[in-house]
C-alpha positions as CSV (number, residue, x, y, z in Angstrom):
1,M,229.1,170.0,200.9
2,S,231.1,168.0,203.4
3,N,233.0,169.2,206.5
4,S,236.2,169.3,204.7
5,S,235.1,170.9,201.6
6,R,233.6,173.7,204.2
7,F,236.8,174.3,205.6
8,A,238.6,174.4,202.2
9,V,236.2,177.2,201.0
10,A,236.2,178.8,204.3
11,V,240.1,178.9,204.2
12,H,240.0,180.3,200.9
13,A,238.0,183.2,201.6
14,L,239.8,184.1,204.6
15,S,243.2,184.2,202.1
16,V,241.5,186.6,199.9
17,L,240.2,188.6,202.5
18,A,243.5,188.8,203.5
19,L,245.2,189.7,200.2
20,K,242.3,192.5,199.6
21,Q,242.6,193.9,203.1
22,E,239.3,195.9,202.2
23,P,235.6,194.4,202.3
24,V,235.0,192.0,199.7
25,T,231.2,190.7,198.8
26,S,230.2,187.3,198.7
27,T,229.6,187.3,195.3
28,D,233.4,188.5,194.6
29,L,234.1,185.5,197.1
30,A,232.3,183.1,195.4
31,D,233.7,184.1,191.9
32,S,237.4,183.3,193.2
33,I,236.3,179.9,195.1
34,G,233.9,178.6,192.2
35,T,230.8,178.0,194.2
36,N,227.4,179.9,194.6
37,P,227.3,183.2,197.1
38,A,224.5,181.5,199.2
39,F,227.2,179.0,199.9
40,V,229.8,181.5,201.0
41,R,227.4,183.9,203.3
42,H,226.4,180.4,204.7
43,I,230.7,180.4,205.7
44,L,231.1,183.7,206.2
45,M,228.1,183.3,208.7
46,Q,230.1,181.0,210.5
47,L,233.2,182.6,210.7
48,K,232.0,186.1,211.7
49,A,230.3,183.6,215.0
50,G,233.7,182.4,215.3
51,G,235.0,186.3,215.5
52,L,237.5,185.3,212.0
53,V,235.2,187.7,209.9
54,K,233.1,190.8,210.3
55,A,230.5,192.7,207.8
56,R,230.1,196.3,206.3
57,R,226.9,196.8,204.9
58,G,226.3,199.2,202.3
59,K,227.1,200.1,198.9
60,A,230.9,199.8,200.0
61,G,230.1,196.6,201.9
62,G,231.4,192.9,202.3
63,S,233.1,191.3,204.5
64,F,237.0,191.8,206.2
65,L,239.0,189.9,208.7
66,G,237.7,190.1,212.0
67,R,241.8,190.3,213.0
68,A,245.1,190.2,211.5
69,A,245.9,187.2,209.4
70,D,248.8,185.9,211.1
71,R,246.4,186.0,214.1
72,I,244.0,183.7,212.6
73,S,245.2,180.1,213.3
74,L,243.9,177.0,210.9
75,L,242.3,175.6,213.7
76,D,240.3,178.7,214.2
77,V,239.2,178.2,210.9
78,Y,238.5,174.3,211.4
79,D,236.7,174.9,214.7
80,A,234.8,177.9,213.1
81,V,233.3,175.9,210.4
82,R,233.5,171.9,211.5
83,G,231.9,172.6,215.2
84,S,232.0,169.7,217.7
85,A,232.4,167.5,214.0
86,R,234.9,164.6,214.3
87,L,237.3,163.6,212.0
88,F,236.1,160.8,211.6
89,A,232.5,160.3,211.1
90,R,230.9,157.5,213.3
91,H,227.9,155.2,211.9
92,K,224.9,157.0,211.1
93,S,222.5,154.4,213.1
94,T,223.5,153.2,216.7
95,P,225.4,149.7,216.6
96,S,223.6,146.9,217.2
97,A,224.0,146.3,221.6
98,Q,223.3,142.3,220.8
99,C,226.7,142.0,219.0
100,V,230.0,142.3,221.1
101,V,231.5,144.6,218.4
102,G,228.2,146.7,218.3
103,R,228.7,147.1,221.7
104,H,231.9,148.3,222.1
105,I,233.3,149.7,218.4
106,L,232.1,153.4,219.1
107,P,234.6,153.5,222.4
108,A,237.2,151.3,220.3
109,L,237.5,153.9,217.1
110,D,237.9,156.5,219.5
111,A,240.3,155.1,221.0
112,A,241.9,154.6,218.0
113,T,241.7,157.5,216.3
114,A,242.2,160.3,219.0
115,P,245.9,160.4,218.4
116,A,245.0,161.5,214.8
117,Q,242.5,164.1,216.0
118,E,244.9,165.5,217.9
119,A,247.7,165.4,215.9
120,L,245.6,167.6,213.4
121,R,244.4,170.2,215.8
122,G,248.0,170.2,216.8
123,E,249.6,170.7,213.3
124,L,246.6,173.3,212.6
125,A,247.3,175.6,215.5
126,E,250.6,175.8,214.0
127,A,249.9,177.4,210.5
128,S,247.8,180.5,210.0
129,I,245.8,182.3,207.2
130,A,249.1,184.8,206.8
131,D,251.2,181.2,206.3
132,V,248.7,180.3,203.5
133,L,249.0,183.7,202.0
134,A,252.5,183.9,201.6
135,D,252.8,180.2,200.3
136,I,250.2,181.6,197.7
137,T,251.5,184.9,196.5
138,A,255.3,182.7,196.7
139,R,253.7,180.3,193.8
140,D,252.5,183.4,191.6
141,P,256.2,185.4,191.2
142,A,254.4,187.6,188.4
143,W,251.7,188.5,191.0
144,A,254.1,189.3,193.6
145,A,256.1,191.5,191.2
146,E,253.1,193.6,190.1
147,A,252.2,193.8,193.7
148,D,255.0,195.3,194.9
149,R,254.5,198.2,192.0
């Protein structure tokens, strides 16, 4: 999956964990996400390395939030699953130094795209998993009414 798909899957998984507030298996997460448990486990490992989830082994095991949902920003998630990946990918091969464009394209692209990257990071820092979950539950009034019982 692409980097942006990993982000979406990670936010989905964290939202389920925030909703359930108990350990959830990778199989159950995969069912909700619509992917395979092995891929979910890979994402969970990245989230665990970022301190966003913890895991419990055994019959009642599974993954759960590593801290409160309102303390997990979308930037935390983005950084955990994307690492140092750029918002805008670069060439797969090194541009030719024999060409004026090839010699200077990378720093020119960096200068042109840096504001967008910083704007994205700023926006993601302002939103939390709790915000995403609140949006999700607000979109399903029947579920919210049932959950309140």
